[in-house]
NUDO-27612 format. One record per residue (C-alpha): residue in one letter; x, y, z. Coordinates in steps of 0.2 Angstrom, whole numbers, plus 2048, in hexadecimal, padded with zeros to 3 digits. Example, Ala and Ser with C-alpha at 12.3 -4.5 7.8 and 13.67 -1.06 7.14 Angstrom:
<vokes>
A  83E  7EA  827
S  844  7FB  824
</vokes>
This chain:
<vokes>
M  AFE  86F  459
K  B00  87B  44B
E  B0A  86F  440
N  AFC  861  443
Q  AEF  86E  43E
N  AF8  872  42E
K  AF9  860  42A
V  AE7  85E  42C
T  AE3  86E  422
F  AEE  867  414
L  AE5  856  414
V  AD4  85E  414
Y  AD8  86A  406
G  ADF  85B  3FC
A  AD0  850  400
V  AC4  85E  3FB
I  ACD  860  3EA
A  ACD  84D  3E7
A  ABB  84C  3EB
L  AB7  85B  3DF
Y  AC1  852  3D1
V  AB7  842  3D3
V  AA7  84B  3D4
L  AAB  855  3C4
T  AB0  845  3BB
L  AA5  837  3BF
P  A94  83F  3BA
F  A9B  843  3A9
A  AA4  831  3A7
S  A9C  830  395
F  AA8  83D  38F
A  AB6  83C  39D
F  ABD  82C  397
G  AC3  826  386
A  ACC  82B  376
I  AC3  83C  375
Q  AC1  841  387
F  ABD  851  390
R  ABE  853  3A3
V  AB7  863  3AB
A  AC1  85D  3BB
E  AD1  860  3B2
A  ACE  873  3B5
L  AD3  86F  3C7
T  AE5  86C  3C2
V  AE8  87F  3C3
L  AE5  87E  3D6
P  AF8  87A  3DA
F  AFA  88D  3D6
F  AF1  890  3E6
T  AF5  882  3F2
P  B01  873  3F2
A  AF3  869  3F9
A  AEC  869  3E7
V  AFA  85D  3E1
P  AF4  84E  3EB
G  AE2  854  3EA
V  AE1  853  3D7
T  AEC  844  3D6
V  AE1  83A  3E2
G  AD2  841  3DA
C  AD7  83B  3C9
F  ADC  82A  3D0
L  ACB  828  3D8
A  AC1  82E  3CA
N  ACA  822  3BE
L  AC8  814  3CB
L  AB6  817  3CE
G  AB2  81B  3BC
G  AB8  809  3B7
A  AC8  80E  3AE
P  AD4  800  3AB
L  AE2  7FF  3B8
P  AEF  807  3AC
D  AE4  816  3AA
V  AE1  817  3BD
V  AF4  817  3C0
F  AFB  821  3B1
G  AED  82D  3B1
A  AF0  832  3C3
L  B03  832  3BF
A  B00  83E  3B1
T  AF5  849  3BC
F  B02  848  3CA
I  B10  84E  3BE
G  B06  85C  3B7
A  B01  862  3C9
V  B13  861  3D0
L  B19  86B  3C1
S  B0B  877  3C2
Y  B0F  87A  3D5
R  B21  87E  3D0
L  B1B  88A  3C3
R  B0F  893  3CF
R  B18  8A3  3CE
Q  B15  8A5  3BB
K  B02  8A4  3BB
W  AFF  8A2  3A9
L  B0B  893  3A8
V  B02  889  3B6
C  AF6  881  3A9
L  B04  87A  39D
P  B0B  86C  3A8
P  AFB  862  3AA
I  AF6  865  397
L  B07  85E  392
S  B08  850  39E
N  AF7  849  399
T  AFA  84C  387
L  B0A  842  388
I  B05  834  393
I  AF2  831  391
P  AF3  82C  37E
W  AFE  81D  383
V  AF1  818  390
L  AE3  819  383
R  AED  80E  377
F  AF3  801  383
A  AE5  801  391
Y  AD6  804  386
G  ADD  7FD  376
V  AD8  80D  36C
P  ADF  80A  35B
D  AE2  81C  356
A  AF3  822  353
I  AFD  829  362
P  AFF  83A  35A
Y  AEC  83B  357
L  AE8  836  369
M  AF5  844  36E
F  AEB  850  364
T  ADA  84B  36B
V  AE0  84A  37D
G  AEA  85A  37C
L  ADB  863  374
S  AD0  85E  382
E  ADD  863  38F
C  ADF  874  387
I  ACD  877  389
A  ACB  870  39A
I  ADB  877  3A2
G  AE0  885  396
I  ACE  88C  395
L  AC4  886  3A4
G  AD3  885  3AF
N  AD8  897  3AB
V  AC7  89D  3AE
L  AC7  894  3BF
L  AD8  89B  3C3
T  AD3  8AD  3BF
A  AC3  8AB  3C9
L  ACC  8A4  3D8
I  ADA  8B1  3D9
P  ACF  8BE  3E2
L  AC9  8B1  3EE
R  ADB  8AA  3F1
Q  ADC  8B0  403
Q  ACB  8AA  408
L  ACD  899  400
F  ADF  895  401
A  AE8  89F  40F
R  AE8  890  41B
C  AF0  885  40F
Q  AFD  88E  405
A  B0F  88A  402
</vokes>
């Protein structure tokens, strides 16, 4: 019984995080997609610090946001893959609080420019796209994500005690 309850709790936490990612992306679609993009939802990629359920949560959230936002199939797939890689590595770095932000910044900076070039046909040079994507990720994750992380730490037990590793 307890094991089933843990699985359901994990699923619910992941689903809520996925829903938050979608809700924080789609209303801002005008600047959440494209060569110069900014996603407030990327701040949620710090949540693997608190719970492993955030790994599938942000991955599915990114997948759904891209799919529902009308992104081309390569963006749906590789955008979610970049988010997954970042989330897994963030979870593995969860003992070093200030390093949790680095994996999603790096994975998106390295993967998304290629998606922009080949899925969207953006003619800009890959290094320029790495700069623009990396800058937006540094703001969304490095700044907003760290603010979220710092704000949630005092609430960690109340919010995440049921779904921790």
